[in-house]
N, C-alpha and C positions, 0 to 999 in steps of 0.2 A: 504493498500499500503506498504512495505516495500523498501526500500533504502540504499545503498550502493554505494563505489565507491573509487577510489582510484586517486592521481594525481600525478605531476611529473613538479617541478615547473623549468618554465627555466624562468633565470633572466641574459641571454645574451645579451650583447648590440645585435642591428639591427636583432633580431630576427634569431641566429643561434639558434642552438638546443644544448642543455645541453647535456653531456656525461652521466650525471643519466639512471641509467638501471629500467624502471619498472619490476618491478615482477624475475623471474630469470633473466631477459636481452635475453628471446627468445620468439620469436611468439606463440600462442596460437596453431597454427597448430603443430608445432615441439611437443606437447601430451604434455604425460608421460614421466618420467627423464627427462627433459628439459623444458617445460613451468610450470609454479607457477600454483594452481591451489586450486579452495574451493571444499568440496567434502559434500554426506551427506548431506544437504543445509536445517537446518528445524528454524521456526519462534516460539518464544513465544507470547502464546494470552493472555488476559487478565485474563485469571484462572490459571496462571502460568502453562500450558501442551504445550508439544512440537506438532506441525507441521511437517509435511513434505513438505515442498514446492515440488511445481511440473511444471508451466510452469513460468517461469521465461521471461523479455525483456533482451537483452543486446544493448550497443552502446555503439560505438568508436569513439569518434570525431577527431580523425587522425591514419587512418588505416597505416600512410606509417610508424607510428614509435611505435602504440604497438596497439593491436588489441584483441578481447574475442570471445569465441565458446564456448555455454553452451550447452550440452546435459543430459542424464538420462538413467540409463541401472540399474538393479535389487541388484548390489553389492556398487554402488556406490552412488544410487539416482539421483536427479537433482544435477550438477554441472559443471564447468566453468576453462576453463585453461585461462589464461590472459599472458600478459604483450609486452616485445620489447627491441629493443637494444637501 
């Protein structure tokens, strides 16, 4: 298993949301030229060889603040958009 992630720390009192953006500040649905993305995901195995990643699971814990959307195509391989305002 390989995991990666990101976080925005909210240190405001009383649970008020910070103004810090995740990624570009756009939701994943805004897509190319707006949302942040990773593409052509690969992992390095124990032989130091690259392998393309195929199926990934994604999780966004607070989709009112940020989200993630994964996909696959021949040009970008496995990729995902992410972010939020």
